[in-house]
C-alpha positions as CSV (number, residue, x, y, z in Angstrom):
1,M,34.5,-42.2,9.4
2,D,30.8,-41.8,8.5
3,V,30.2,-45.4,9.8
4,F,32.0,-44.7,13.0
5,K,29.9,-41.5,13.6
6,K,26.7,-43.4,12.9
7,K,27.7,-46.2,15.3
8,R,28.7,-43.6,17.9
9,L,25.3,-42.0,17.6
10,A,23.6,-45.4,17.9
11,V,25.6,-46.2,21.1
12,V,24.7,-42.9,22.6
13,S,21.1,-43.4,21.8
14,I,21.0,-46.9,23.3
15,V,22.7,-45.8,26.5
16,Y,20.4,-42.8,26.8
17,W,17.2,-44.8,26.4
18,L,18.5,-47.5,28.8
19,L,19.1,-44.8,31.4
20,L,15.7,-43.3,30.8
21,A,14.1,-46.8,31.2
22,Y,16.0,-47.2,34.5
23,I,14.6,-43.9,35.7
24,V,11.1,-44.8,34.7
25,V,11.4,-48.2,36.4
26,A,12.7,-46.5,39.5
27,L,9.8,-44.1,39.5
28,V,7.3,-46.9,39.1
29,W,9.0,-48.8,41.9
30,W,8.8,-45.7,44.1
31,F,5.1,-45.4,43.4
32,I,4.4,-49.0,44.2
33,A,6.4,-48.7,47.5
34,L,4.4,-45.6,48.5
35,Q,1.1,-47.4,47.7
36,R,2.2,-50.4,49.8
37,Q,3.3,-48.2,52.7
38,N,0.0,-46.3,52.6
39,H,-1.9,-49.5,52.6
40,Q,0.1,-50.9,55.5
41,M,-0.3,-47.7,57.5
42,A,-4.0,-47.7,57.0
43,T,-4.2,-51.4,58.0
44,Y,-2.2,-50.8,61.1
45,K,-4.4,-47.8,62.2
46,I,-7.5,-49.9,61.7
47,S,-6.1,-52.7,63.7
48,E,-5.5,-50.3,66.6
49,L,-9.2,-49.4,66.7
50,K,-11.6,-51.0,69.2
51,M,-14.6,-52.6,67.8
52,D,-16.8,-51.7,70.8
53,D,-15.8,-48.0,70.5
54,P,-19.0,-46.0,69.6
55,S,-16.9,-43.8,67.3
56,F,-15.4,-46.8,65.5
57,P,-17.4,-46.2,62.2
58,A,-16.3,-42.6,62.1
59,K,-12.7,-43.4,62.8
60,Y,-12.7,-46.2,60.3
61,Q,-14.2,-43.9,57.6
62,A,-11.6,-41.2,58.4
63,I,-8.7,-43.7,58.0
64,A,-10.2,-45.0,54.7
65,D,-10.6,-41.4,53.4
66,E,-7.0,-40.6,54.4
67,K,-5.8,-43.7,52.5
68,R,-7.8,-42.7,49.5
69,R,-6.5,-39.1,49.5
70,K,-2.9,-40.4,49.8
71,N,-3.5,-42.8,46.9
72,F,-4.8,-40.0,44.7
73,R,-1.8,-37.8,45.7
74,N,0.6,-40.6,44.9
75,V,-1.0,-41.2,41.5
76,G,-1.1,-37.5,40.8
77,E,2.6,-36.8,41.8
78,G,3.8,-40.0,40.0
79,S,1.9,-39.1,36.8
80,I,3.3,-35.5,36.8
81,F,6.8,-36.7,37.4
82,L,6.5,-39.3,34.7
83,V,5.1,-36.9,32.1
84,V,7.8,-34.3,33.0
85,I,10.6,-36.9,32.7
86,L,9.3,-38.2,29.4
87,I,8.8,-34.7,27.9
88,A,12.2,-33.5,29.1
89,S,14.0,-36.6,27.9
90,I,12.5,-36.4,24.4
91,F,13.4,-32.7,24.3
92,V,17.0,-33.4,25.4
93,Y,17.3,-36.3,23.0
94,Q,16.2,-34.2,20.1
95,A,18.5,-31.4,21.1
96,V,21.5,-33.7,21.3
97,R,20.7,-35.3,17.9
98,R,20.3,-31.8,16.4
99,Q,23.7,-30.8,17.9
100,I,25.4,-33.9,16.6
101,R,23.9,-33.4,13.2
102,L,24.9,-29.8,13.2
103,Q,28.4,-30.7,14.2
104,H,28.7,-33.2,11.4
105,Q,27.4,-30.7,8.9
106,Q,29.9,-28.1,10.1
107,E,32.7,-30.6,9.7
108,N,31.5,-31.2,6.2
109,F,31.3,-27.5,5.6
110,M,34.9,-27.0,6.8
111,M,36.1,-29.8,4.5
112,A,34.2,-28.4,1.6
113,I,35.2,-24.8,2.2
114,T,38.9,-25.7,2.4
115,H,38.6,-27.5,-1.0
116,E,36.5,-24.7,-2.5
117,L,38.9,-22.0,-1.5
118,K,42.1,-23.8,-2.4
119,T,40.9,-25.0,-5.8
120,P,40.2,-21.7,-7.6
121,I,43.3,-20.1,-6.1
122,A,45.5,-23.0,-7.2
123,I,44.1,-23.0,-10.7
124,A,44.4,-19.2,-11.1
125,K,48.0,-19.3,-9.7
126,L,49.0,-22.1,-12.1
127,N,47.5,-20.3,-15.1
128,L,49.1,-17.0,-14.3
129,E,52.5,-18.7,-13.7
130,T,52.2,-20.5,-17.0
131,L,51.4,-17.2,-18.8
132,L,54.4,-15.5,-17.2
133,K,56.9,-18.4,-18.0
134,Y,55.9,-19.3,-21.5
135,T,55.0,-17.6,-24.8
136,L,51.7,-19.1,-25.8
137,P,49.4,-18.7,-28.9
138,E,46.8,-16.0,-28.4
139,E,44.0,-18.6,-28.5
140,K,45.4,-20.7,-25.7
141,K,46.3,-17.5,-23.7
142,L,42.7,-16.3,-24.0
143,K,41.4,-19.7,-22.9
144,M,43.6,-19.7,-19.8
145,L,42.6,-16.2,-18.9
146,Q,38.9,-17.1,-19.3
147,A,39.5,-20.2,-17.0
148,T,41.2,-18.0,-14.5
149,L,38.4,-15.4,-14.6
150,Q,35.8,-18.2,-14.2
151,E,37.6,-19.5,-11.1
152,T,37.9,-16.0,-9.6
153,N,34.2,-15.5,-10.2
154,R,33.4,-18.8,-8.4
155,L,35.7,-17.7,-5.5
156,N,33.9,-14.3,-5.4
157,T,30.5,-16.1,-5.3
158,L,31.7,-18.4,-2.5
159,V,33.0,-15.5,-0.4
160,S,29.8,-13.5,-1.0
161,N,27.7,-16.4,0.1
162,I,29.6,-16.8,3.3
163,L,29.6,-13.1,4.2
164,V,26.0,-12.4,3.3
165,S,24.8,-15.6,5.1
166,S,26.7,-14.5,8.3
167,Q,25.3,-11.0,8.0
168,L,21.7,-12.1,7.5
169,E,21.9,-14.5,10.4
170,G,23.5,-12.0,12.7
171,G,21.1,-9.2,11.7
172,R,24.0,-7.1,10.5
173,Y,22.9,-6.9,6.9
174,R,20.5,-4.0,6.2
175,I,18.2,-4.9,3.4
176,S,17.7,-2.0,1.0
177,K,14.6,-2.5,-1.1
178,E,14.0,-0.6,-4.2
179,E,11.9,-1.0,-7.3
180,L,13.9,-3.0,-9.8
181,D,13.5,-4.7,-13.1
182,L,13.7,-8.4,-12.2
183,S,13.4,-9.4,-15.9
184,D,16.5,-7.4,-16.8
185,L,18.4,-8.9,-13.7
186,V,17.5,-12.5,-14.7
187,K,18.3,-11.9,-18.4
188,T,21.7,-10.4,-17.6
189,A,22.5,-13.3,-15.3
190,V,21.5,-16.0,-17.8
191,N,23.6,-14.3,-20.6
192,E,26.6,-14.2,-18.3
193,F,26.3,-17.9,-17.4
194,R,25.7,-18.8,-21.1
195,N,29.0,-17.2,-22.0
196,R,30.9,-18.7,-19.1
197,F,29.5,-22.2,-19.6
198,P,29.1,-22.8,-23.3
199,D,29.3,-26.6,-22.7
200,H,25.6,-26.5,-21.5
201,H,22.6,-25.8,-23.6
202,W,20.6,-22.8,-22.5
203,Q,17.0,-21.9,-22.8
204,S,15.3,-18.8,-21.3
205,E,11.7,-17.8,-21.2
206,I,11.7,-14.3,-19.5
207,E,8.7,-12.1,-19.6
208,P,9.7,-8.4,-20.0
209,E,9.2,-5.6,-17.5
210,I,8.5,-7.6,-14.4
211,D,9.2,-5.2,-11.6
212,I,9.7,-6.2,-7.9
213,N,10.5,-4.3,-4.8
214,G,13.6,-5.9,-3.4
215,D,17.3,-5.8,-2.5
216,S,19.3,-5.9,-5.8
217,L,22.4,-7.6,-4.3
218,L,20.4,-10.3,-2.5
219,L,18.2,-11.0,-5.6
220,Q,21.3,-11.2,-7.7
221,I,22.8,-13.7,-5.3
222,L,19.5,-15.7,-5.4
223,V,19.4,-15.9,-9.2
224,N,23.1,-16.7,-9.4
225,N,23.0,-19.4,-6.8
226,L,20.1,-21.2,-8.3
227,I,21.6,-21.2,-11.8
228,E,25.0,-22.3,-10.4
229,N,23.3,-25.1,-8.6
230,A,21.8,-26.3,-11.8
231,I,25.2,-26.2,-13.5
232,K,26.9,-28.1,-10.7
233,Y,24.5,-31.1,-10.8
234,S,23.9,-31.2,-14.6
235,P,26.1,-33.1,-17.0
236,K,27.7,-31.3,-19.9
237,E,25.6,-30.8,-23.0
238,S,22.4,-31.0,-20.9
239,L,19.7,-28.3,-21.0
240,I,19.3,-25.6,-18.3
241,T,16.1,-23.6,-18.6
242,C,15.4,-20.3,-16.8
243,K,11.8,-19.0,-16.6
244,L,10.4,-15.7,-15.3
245,F,6.7,-14.9,-15.6
246,Q,3.8,-13.5,-13.7
247,K,0.8,-15.7,-13.1
248,N,-2.3,-14.4,-11.4
249,R,-1.0,-12.7,-8.3
250,S,2.4,-14.4,-8.3
251,V,5.8,-13.6,-9.8
252,Q,7.7,-16.9,-10.4
253,F,11.3,-17.6,-11.2
254,Q,12.1,-21.2,-12.2
255,V,15.4,-23.0,-12.9
256,L,15.1,-26.4,-14.5
257,D,18.0,-28.8,-14.9
258,E,18.6,-32.3,-16.3
259,G,20.7,-33.6,-13.4
260,P,20.2,-36.7,-11.3
261,G,17.3,-35.1,-9.4
262,I,16.6,-35.0,-5.7
263,A,15.0,-37.8,-3.6
264,D,11.7,-36.9,-2.0
265,D,13.1,-37.2,1.5
266,E,16.0,-34.8,0.6
267,K,13.8,-32.1,-1.0
268,K,13.2,-30.1,2.3
269,R,16.6,-30.7,3.7
270,V,18.5,-29.2,0.8
271,F,17.6,-25.8,2.1
272,E,19.2,-26.5,5.5
273,K,22.4,-24.7,6.4
274,F,25.5,-26.7,5.6
275,Y,23.4,-29.6,4.3
276,R,24.7,-31.4,1.2
277,I,23.5,-34.7,-0.3
278,G,26.0,-37.5,0.0
279,N,29.3,-38.0,1.9
280,E,31.8,-35.1,1.9
281,T,34.8,-37.4,1.6
282,T,33.5,-39.1,-1.6
283,R,31.5,-36.2,-3.1
284,T,32.7,-34.9,-6.4
285,T,30.4,-31.9,-6.9
286,K,31.5,-28.5,-5.8
287,G,29.8,-26.5,-3.1
288,T,29.6,-25.7,0.6
289,G,26.0,-26.3,1.6
290,L,25.3,-22.5,1.9
291,G,24.0,-21.7,-1.5
292,L,20.4,-23.1,-1.3
293,Y,20.2,-22.1,2.4
294,L,21.0,-18.5,1.5
295,C,18.5,-18.7,-1.3
296,K,15.8,-19.7,1.2
297,K,16.8,-16.8,3.6
298,I,16.7,-14.3,0.8
299,V,13.3,-15.5,-0.5
300,E,11.9,-15.4,3.0
301,D,13.2,-11.9,3.6
302,H,11.3,-10.9,0.4
303,H,8.1,-12.5,1.7
304,G,8.3,-15.3,-0.9
305,H,8.4,-19.0,-1.1
306,I,11.0,-21.5,-2.5
307,R,10.5,-25.2,-3.3
308,V,12.0,-27.9,-5.4
309,T,10.1,-30.4,-7.5
310,D,11.0,-33.0,-10.1
311,N,11.5,-32.0,-13.7
312,L,9.1,-33.5,-16.2
313,N,11.8,-35.5,-18.0
314,R,14.6,-35.7,-15.4
315,G,16.4,-33.5,-13.0
316,S,15.0,-30.9,-10.7
317,T,13.0,-27.7,-10.9
318,F,13.6,-24.9,-8.3
319,I,10.6,-22.5,-8.1
320,V,10.7,-19.1,-6.4
321,S,7.4,-17.3,-5.9
322,F,6.7,-13.7,-4.9
323,T,3.2,-12.5,-4.4
324,V,2.2,-9.4,-6.3
325,K,1.2,-7.7,-3.1
326,H,4.8,-8.0,-1.7
327,A,6.4,-7.6,-5.1
328,H,5.1,-4.0,-5.3
329,E,5.1,-3.2,-1.7
330,Q,7.0,0.0,-0.8
């Protein structure tokens, strides 16, 4: 399917540029025809002049001047038409490519969202049905309840991402900023994930009493999404590190993982809406392509910056920075 879409895009591109080339050639041919016509008209008018006419030099000069003016006009009009056509064609081509890419990403999103919504519901339903039908040991019962709770938490995060993303884009979400303890927020989130995912190794370096002026719900989503992203792309038993510190005039929150890492040409694109690395039909990692996009929106709404770099050993490091000026702004 992916190959077909790429071929379709290639065919559309080839046809588009062939049509553009035809238009440019037609424009050049029109210009040459006008120049020839102008030259022929001037030659004809000069041939009609009488050499013994006392006003011959003046009339000849007038015809030559008129020919020159028409040449300049043709060159000017042709150049303007050519520039307008080229600029418009490039603009249209880029717009069409963006639309095709967006459509492809939306299709990926729909495939992913269908899977992401059905999976936790199916797991929760199966676990609850098992608990109702069978008498299980307390340890196994507790394990199934924890798995069900984990899936419902994932479902809740997914729904929150979709709703908040839609509200932020449509301007319907009212950001309510207040002074809050970012250290406490990050510490609580890390502890919750540590309990939910004991099959990862966890390390946290959180400076105490770092306050920031922001929306508590959005900042909670930001922290959760970055940590969940690290969990998705990190193998079990790998280390996930969360850091929060203040350096000079910047408050930084970092999440380091030991996953496969992100290629340099993908680093900027991972923050695009619906964008996910790889092919949706063969991808095994969970997600919808909204998490990191939403992180970027939240950071920008708090006048911050977000970027991704390579981890020193392996994997990726996501870095969120808030300037002290905006962090304490009322």
